Structure formats: structure tokens, C-alpha cells
C-alpha positions as CSV (number, residue, x, y, z in Angstrom):
1,M,-79.0,-33.5,66.9
2,S,-78.7,-36.7,68.9
3,G,-76.1,-37.3,71.6
4,Y,-76.4,-33.8,73.2
5,P,-74.7,-34.1,76.6
6,L,-77.2,-32.2,78.9
7,P,-80.6,-33.5,79.9
8,S,-83.5,-31.1,79.7
9,T,-85.5,-29.3,82.4
10,T,-87.9,-26.4,82.5
11,L,-87.4,-22.8,83.5
12,E,-89.6,-23.3,86.5
13,E,-87.7,-26.5,87.6
14,A,-84.4,-24.7,87.1
15,H,-85.7,-21.8,89.4
16,L,-85.6,-19.2,86.7
17,R,-88.4,-16.6,86.4
18,P,-90.2,-17.3,83.1
19,E,-91.5,-13.7,82.9
20,Q,-88.0,-12.3,82.6
21,I,-87.2,-14.8,79.8
22,A,-90.5,-13.8,78.1
23,R,-89.2,-10.2,78.2
24,L,-86.0,-11.3,76.6
25,H,-88.0,-13.0,73.8
26,A,-89.9,-9.8,73.2
27,L,-86.7,-7.8,73.1
28,I,-85.2,-10.2,70.5
29,E,-88.4,-10.3,68.4
30,G,-88.4,-6.5,68.5
31,H,-84.9,-6.4,67.2
32,I,-85.7,-8.7,64.3
33,K,-88.9,-6.8,63.4
34,A,-86.9,-3.6,63.4
35,G,-84.4,-5.1,61.0
36,R,-81.4,-5.1,63.4
37,Y,-80.5,-8.7,62.6
38,P,-82.3,-11.5,60.6
39,G,-82.1,-14.2,63.2
40,A,-81.0,-15.3,66.7
41,Q,-80.7,-18.2,69.0
42,I,-80.6,-18.4,72.8
43,A,-80.0,-21.1,75.4
44,I,-79.9,-21.3,79.1
45,A,-78.6,-24.1,81.3
46,R,-78.4,-24.6,85.0
47,H,-76.7,-27.2,87.2
48,G,-76.0,-29.5,84.3
49,K,-79.4,-29.3,82.6
50,L,-80.7,-27.4,79.5
51,A,-83.5,-25.2,80.8
52,H,-84.3,-23.2,77.7
53,F,-83.5,-23.2,73.9
54,K,-85.2,-21.0,71.3
55,T,-84.5,-20.0,67.7
56,F,-85.7,-16.8,66.1
57,G,-86.0,-15.4,62.6
58,D,-83.9,-16.3,59.5
59,A,-80.6,-18.1,59.0
60,K,-80.3,-16.7,55.5
61,Q,-82.3,-14.4,53.3
62,G,-85.7,-16.1,53.0
63,V,-84.6,-19.2,54.9
64,A,-85.8,-19.7,58.5
65,A,-83.4,-20.6,61.2
66,D,-84.0,-23.8,63.1
67,D,-82.6,-25.5,66.2
68,A,-79.9,-27.2,64.1
69,S,-78.6,-23.8,62.8
70,M,-75.0,-23.1,63.6
71,W,-74.0,-19.5,64.2
72,L,-70.7,-17.7,63.5
73,L,-69.2,-17.2,67.0
74,F,-66.6,-14.6,66.1
75,S,-64.5,-14.1,69.2
76,N,-66.5,-16.6,71.3
77,T,-64.2,-19.0,69.4
78,K,-61.3,-17.8,71.5
79,V,-62.5,-19.7,74.6
80,I,-62.7,-22.9,72.7
81,T,-59.2,-22.5,71.4
82,A,-58.1,-21.6,74.9
83,A,-59.6,-24.8,76.2
84,A,-57.3,-26.7,73.9
85,C,-54.4,-24.9,75.5
86,W,-55.7,-25.8,79.0
87,I,-55.7,-29.4,78.0
88,L,-52.1,-29.3,76.6
89,A,-50.8,-27.4,79.7
90,E,-52.4,-30.0,82.0
91,Q,-50.7,-32.8,80.0
92,G,-47.4,-31.1,80.6
93,A,-46.8,-30.0,77.1
94,F,-46.0,-26.4,78.2
95,R,-46.5,-23.9,81.0
96,F,-48.3,-20.6,80.6
97,T,-45.3,-18.9,82.2
98,D,-43.0,-20.3,79.5
99,T,-41.7,-18.0,76.8
100,F,-43.6,-18.6,73.5
101,A,-40.2,-18.9,71.8
102,S,-39.2,-21.8,74.0
103,H,-41.7,-23.9,72.1
104,V,-41.7,-22.0,68.7
105,P,-38.1,-20.8,68.4
106,A,-38.7,-18.6,65.4
107,F,-41.2,-16.6,67.3
108,A,-38.2,-14.8,69.0
109,R,-37.9,-12.7,65.8
110,N,-38.4,-8.9,66.1
111,G,-37.7,-8.8,69.8
112,K,-40.4,-11.2,70.9
113,G,-38.1,-13.7,72.7
114,D,-39.3,-12.8,76.2
115,V,-43.0,-12.9,75.3
116,T,-44.8,-15.5,77.4
117,V,-47.7,-17.7,76.5
118,M,-49.5,-16.1,79.4
119,Q,-49.0,-12.6,77.8
120,V,-50.3,-13.9,74.5
121,I,-53.5,-15.4,75.9
122,T,-54.2,-12.4,78.2
123,H,-53.8,-9.8,75.4
124,L,-50.6,-8.3,76.9
125,A,-48.2,-9.6,74.3
126,G,-47.6,-6.3,72.4
127,F,-48.9,-7.1,68.9
128,P,-52.7,-6.4,69.0
129,N,-52.9,-5.2,65.3
130,A,-50.8,-8.0,63.7
131,E,-52.5,-9.6,60.8
132,V,-52.8,-13.1,59.3
133,G,-54.2,-13.1,55.8
134,P,-56.3,-15.7,53.9
135,D,-53.2,-17.0,52.3
136,C,-52.3,-18.6,55.6
137,W,-55.7,-20.3,56.2
138,E,-54.6,-23.6,54.5
139,D,-50.9,-23.0,54.2
140,H,-49.8,-23.6,57.8
141,A,-46.1,-23.3,57.0
142,R,-46.9,-19.7,55.8
143,L,-49.0,-19.3,59.0
144,H,-46.0,-20.3,61.2
145,D,-43.8,-17.8,59.4
146,T,-46.3,-15.0,59.5
147,V,-46.9,-15.4,63.2
148,C,-43.2,-15.5,63.9
149,N,-42.7,-12.3,62.0
150,F,-45.2,-10.3,64.1
151,S,-43.7,-7.0,65.2
152,L,-44.1,-5.5,68.7
153,E,-46.2,-2.3,69.1
154,F,-45.4,-1.9,72.8
155,T,-43.4,-3.6,75.5
156,P,-45.0,-6.9,76.3
157,G,-46.8,-6.8,79.7
158,S,-46.9,-3.0,79.9
159,R,-50.3,-2.5,78.3
160,L,-53.5,-4.4,78.0
161,H,-54.9,-4.2,74.5
162,Y,-57.3,-6.8,73.1
163,H,-55.4,-8.9,70.4
164,G,-58.6,-9.6,68.5
165,A,-57.2,-11.1,65.3
166,S,-53.6,-12.0,66.3
167,A,-53.1,-13.8,69.6
168,H,-55.1,-16.9,68.8
169,W,-53.4,-17.4,65.5
170,A,-50.2,-17.5,67.6
171,L,-51.9,-20.1,69.9
172,A,-52.9,-22.1,66.9
173,V,-49.2,-22.2,65.8
174,L,-48.3,-23.3,69.4
175,I,-50.9,-26.1,69.3
176,E,-49.6,-27.4,66.0
177,K,-46.0,-27.2,67.2
178,L,-46.8,-29.2,70.4
179,T,-49.1,-31.8,68.9
180,G,-47.9,-32.2,65.3
181,Q,-51.6,-31.9,64.3
182,D,-53.6,-29.3,62.4
183,F,-54.9,-27.1,65.2
184,R,-58.5,-27.7,64.0
185,T,-58.1,-31.4,64.2
186,F,-56.7,-31.2,67.8
187,I,-59.5,-28.9,68.9
188,R,-62.1,-31.2,67.4
189,E,-60.6,-34.4,68.9
190,A,-59.5,-33.0,72.3
191,V,-62.2,-30.4,73.1
192,I,-65.3,-30.8,71.0
193,A,-65.7,-34.6,70.6
194,P,-65.3,-35.4,74.3
195,M,-68.2,-33.0,75.0
196,R,-70.3,-34.9,72.3
197,L,-70.8,-31.6,70.5
198,T,-69.2,-32.4,67.1
199,G,-72.4,-31.8,65.2
200,E,-73.1,-28.5,67.0
201,M,-69.7,-26.9,67.5
202,Q,-67.0,-26.7,64.9
203,I,-63.8,-24.8,64.2
204,G,-63.4,-25.5,60.5
205,L,-66.7,-26.6,59.1
206,D,-67.3,-30.0,57.6
207,A,-70.1,-30.9,55.2
208,H,-72.7,-31.0,58.0
209,G,-71.5,-27.6,59.3
210,M,-71.7,-26.1,55.9
211,Q,-75.3,-27.3,55.5
212,H,-76.4,-25.7,58.8
213,A,-74.2,-22.6,59.0
214,V,-76.2,-19.3,59.0
215,D,-75.1,-16.4,56.9
216,M,-73.5,-13.5,58.7
217,H,-74.8,-10.0,57.9
218,E,-73.8,-6.4,58.4
219,P,-75.7,-3.1,58.4
220,K,-75.4,-1.0,55.3
221,D,-77.3,2.1,54.1
222,A,-79.7,-0.1,52.3
223,G,-80.3,-2.2,55.4
224,V,-78.9,-5.4,56.8
225,V,-77.1,-7.4,54.0
226,P,-75.0,-10.6,53.8
227,A,-71.3,-10.1,54.7
228,A,-69.5,-11.6,51.7
229,D,-66.1,-11.9,53.5
230,R,-67.6,-14.1,56.3
231,N,-69.9,-16.3,54.2
232,S,-67.3,-17.8,51.8
233,D,-66.6,-21.6,51.9
234,A,-62.9,-20.8,52.4
235,F,-63.6,-18.7,55.5
236,K,-66.0,-21.3,57.0
237,K,-63.4,-24.1,56.4
238,A,-60.5,-22.1,57.8
239,G,-61.6,-22.3,61.4
240,V,-60.0,-19.0,62.3
241,P,-59.0,-19.8,65.9
242,G,-59.9,-16.4,67.3
243,G,-63.1,-15.7,65.3
244,G,-64.2,-18.4,62.9
245,G,-65.9,-21.1,65.0
246,Y,-69.6,-22.0,64.6
247,A,-72.0,-23.5,67.1
248,T,-75.6,-23.7,68.3
249,A,-76.5,-21.8,71.4
250,R,-77.2,-25.0,73.3
251,A,-73.7,-26.2,72.4
252,M,-72.2,-23.1,73.9
253,V,-74.2,-23.4,77.2
254,A,-73.0,-27.0,77.4
255,F,-69.4,-25.9,76.9
256,Y,-69.8,-23.4,79.8
257,Q,-71.6,-26.0,81.9
258,M,-68.4,-28.1,81.6
259,M,-66.4,-25.3,83.0
260,L,-68.9,-24.8,85.9
261,A,-68.8,-28.5,86.6
262,G,-65.0,-28.5,87.1
263,G,-64.1,-29.8,83.7
264,T,-66.6,-32.7,83.2
265,I,-69.6,-33.1,80.9
266,G,-71.6,-36.1,79.8
267,G,-69.5,-38.4,81.9
268,N,-66.2,-37.2,80.2
269,R,-63.5,-35.1,81.7
270,L,-61.6,-32.5,79.7
271,V,-59.5,-30.9,82.4
272,G,-59.3,-30.9,86.2
273,P,-60.8,-28.3,88.5
274,R,-57.5,-26.8,89.5
275,T,-56.7,-26.2,85.8
276,L,-60.0,-24.4,85.4
277,Q,-59.4,-22.3,88.6
278,Y,-56.1,-21.2,87.2
279,A,-57.5,-20.4,83.7
280,I,-60.7,-18.6,84.9
281,R,-58.9,-16.1,87.1
282,N,-58.5,-12.4,86.7
283,W,-54.9,-12.2,85.5
284,T,-55.0,-8.5,84.5
285,G,-56.7,-6.9,87.5
286,D,-58.3,-3.6,86.7
287,M,-55.9,-2.7,84.0
288,H,-57.6,-0.6,81.3
289,D,-58.1,-2.4,78.1
290,H,-57.2,0.1,75.4
291,A,-59.3,-1.6,72.8
292,M,-62.4,-1.9,75.0
293,N,-61.9,1.3,76.8
294,Q,-62.6,-0.2,80.2
295,P,-61.1,-2.9,82.5
296,M,-61.8,-6.4,81.2
297,H,-60.4,-8.7,83.9
298,R,-58.8,-11.1,81.5
299,G,-58.4,-14.8,82.2
300,L,-56.8,-17.4,80.1
301,G,-59.6,-17.4,77.6
302,P,-62.7,-15.9,79.2
303,H,-62.9,-12.5,81.0
304,L,-64.6,-12.0,84.3
305,R,-67.3,-9.5,85.6
306,G,-65.2,-8.3,88.6
307,T,-66.5,-5.4,90.7
308,T,-65.9,-2.4,88.3
309,P,-69.1,-0.4,87.7
310,G,-69.6,-1.8,84.2
311,I,-68.4,-4.7,82.2
312,R,-68.7,-5.5,78.5
313,G,-71.3,-8.0,77.6
314,L,-71.7,-9.9,80.9
315,G,-74.4,-7.6,82.4
316,A,-73.9,-5.0,85.1
317,I,-75.9,-7.0,87.7
318,A,-73.9,-10.2,87.1
319,S,-72.1,-11.7,90.1
320,P,-68.5,-10.7,90.3
321,T,-67.3,-14.3,89.4
322,T,-69.4,-14.5,86.2
323,F,-67.1,-15.2,83.2
324,G,-67.5,-15.4,79.4
325,H,-66.7,-13.9,76.1
326,G,-68.4,-12.1,73.2
327,G,-68.3,-12.2,69.4
328,A,-67.7,-8.9,67.6
329,G,-71.0,-7.1,67.3
330,N,-73.2,-10.2,67.3
331,S,-73.1,-12.4,70.5
332,Y,-72.1,-13.2,74.0
333,C,-71.8,-16.3,76.1
334,W,-71.2,-16.6,79.8
335,A,-71.5,-18.7,83.0
336,D,-72.1,-17.7,86.6
337,P,-70.5,-20.0,89.2
338,E,-72.6,-18.6,92.0
339,S,-75.9,-19.7,90.4
340,G,-74.8,-22.5,88.1
341,V,-76.3,-20.7,85.1
342,S,-74.8,-20.6,81.7
343,F,-76.3,-18.5,78.8
344,A,-75.7,-18.0,75.1
345,Y,-77.0,-15.3,72.8
346,L,-76.1,-15.7,69.1
347,T,-77.2,-13.5,66.2
348,N,-76.2,-13.3,62.6
349,C,-75.4,-9.6,62.1
350,R,-72.3,-7.7,63.2
351,I,-73.5,-4.4,64.6
352,P,-71.1,-1.7,65.9
353,D,-71.3,0.1,69.2
354,P,-72.9,1.9,70.9
355,W,-76.0,-0.1,70.0
356,H,-74.3,-3.5,70.3
357,S,-73.1,-3.0,73.9
358,Q,-76.4,-1.4,74.9
359,R,-78.5,-4.4,73.8
360,L,-76.0,-6.8,75.4
361,E,-76.6,-5.1,78.8
362,L,-80.4,-5.6,78.4
363,V,-80.0,-9.2,77.1
364,S,-77.7,-10.4,79.9
365,N,-79.5,-8.6,82.7
366,F,-82.8,-10.2,81.7
367,V,-81.2,-13.5,82.4
368,H,-79.4,-12.5,85.6
369,S,-82.7,-11.1,86.9
370,A,-84.4,-14.4,86.2
371,I,-82.1,-16.3,88.5
372,L,-83.7,-17.3,91.8
């Protein structure tokens, strides 16, 4: 685990209340003891330094997790894929206000000619339930055709509805069209490698990633069991751009520290501050997200806390400018520009609501309340 880009500090030196983090530890240990999930990993960074990193429980049945364990990110992956788009936009390859079809002409099929890249990345594009099957994971000509054949379910821009498994496949096709590279290769070379996180963050696992990837689980009547559809080698290698990335918690807080630092980390710059200001902005106002059943304040990748009474995953007491993303039923990562804190909470079981959201509120608020 050499080459990690952030130096270390302590909770006390980072002006974080240790007693609140101890309460978070107790909460996670209680979840594991109760059989809610086999293992977890958390990390906290502030002002460019890693202040806390801890691993709990098991990576696989009977195998303890360790600090090198890499956790399935589910939709936390979306922000990493979005970062690749930020880089391409800054390079002049496209504008977010462009129609998608101006770069991928066949996307105009089925009435999608006016859909913009902005609408795709902010979940306003009109095809939230479109599907991409495993037959497209390695056949990217089929992937291109499948995405271009997506059908509209509502008028683009008229409705906010989380495109959990469709929008970022479209963005992967856009990345490939603009770069001539496999989207996984571009993300690795343009986003992950410059942050010096290749051994701890991957979209499409290599041999190292396969060795350190934890098993995903799901609750069944008999208890928490491995989720076969998310533990196959084929899924791990596919690097599903909206839900198939893997990382350590400390890699995720470093990624969010890059955003807090205006686009730099470890002496390398990914993007400029103005690009990040454009990307991490509330582009959907207080529109009701019909999938999340609340306003989500969508940016171009992350979503923001805003000032609504509640917000999914980020913690009710978070500052309004806090931004981040979650993974379906298992995790959340966020950053707070007002305090300079970034936080990652990763587990290896996908648990449905209401319990999932209820525990995220406790988890995030323990960290927010630790900030001095």
C-alpha cells in the first residue's frame, strides 16, 4: 500500500472529537455483531491529511478484512466515472450542454436526439430503467448499440428520476467515443493513476484487485449470505461504470480531498477549480427525485446536502455545501467544503431501506458532530 498520496495525522491534530468517532466504532461493531454485515471500513481525512482509517470484521466468510481490502462501491463509482467526464470537458472534448447525439450520433434513435450530456449525468435524461446486460460487459460494440437503443420513459428534463443503472453506461460510451479507449483504461490512466491510487481504487479489477476484493453479501431468510451475481470474476472485471468500482475507504477520502483541494492531490492536478465548481453545483434545485422520494440536489456526479429538512446519506446536520454519493444499500462517501473533512463508510452487504438510510444518518452525523 505504498505511494498513498495523503500524509497521516491524528484525530486530535485534525480537530476531530475522538469520543464521537469511538461512538461510530461502537455502532459499526454492533451492526457486525448483530449480523447486519460481515465487515466494514471507514476513513476520515481533513485538510489534505488522513486522520483516521479502520477496518472491521470479515472480507469473506471466515476471512478477516484488512487495510488492503477493496470494497464494492456500487454507485459511489458514479463520481469516479463523472471525474473522467470533467477531465474530458476541461480538455475541450465536449460541453455538458451539448446534445449526447452530437458526439454519439446513433444515440438519437428513439427520439433521444435532443438529450444533453447534462441531462444524462444529472438523471434527467428520461431513461431511468434502461438496462445493459452482461453480454455488453466485454463486447463494447454491443454496448454502444444497446445504449443507443435506449427508449424514453418521459420527456427529458421534465422529471428527476435516478438513472441508477443506465446513465453511466451512456457516459462510458461517450468516453470511448471521445478517446478511442476502453472507458476503464481512460478512467485508470486519467483519474486514478494521477491520484496514486491504482492499487486501492479500480474500475475493472486486475489481478491485485481480485486478490483484495471483498465479497458482497445480501440478507436472506437464513441470514447474510454472499451475493453470487456481484462476486463473479466477470462482474469484477467488467468495471460497471455506475456501480462496479472497488476501493479502500482511504482511497475514497483521498479522492474527495482532491475535490476539496480544487482538483489537486499528491502534487498532481486532475482538473481546475472552476471545473469543480461547475460540477459540484446543485443543477436540479429542489426537484423531487422520484426514485429517492425526496429532493437530491444533483450535481455532475455528486449530490449536495442543500437546505431541505433531510437528505439521503450525507447526514441531516451536514453543512449545506456537503457533497457526496452512496452505494446501493452498503455505503456512503462525502466531503464538506466548510470544514475540509472527507469521509468514507464502506460495507460488504447490500441492505434495503428503511434500515439502510436510518443507519447512514447515524453514521454520517457521528462524523459531522466530531468536527470542531
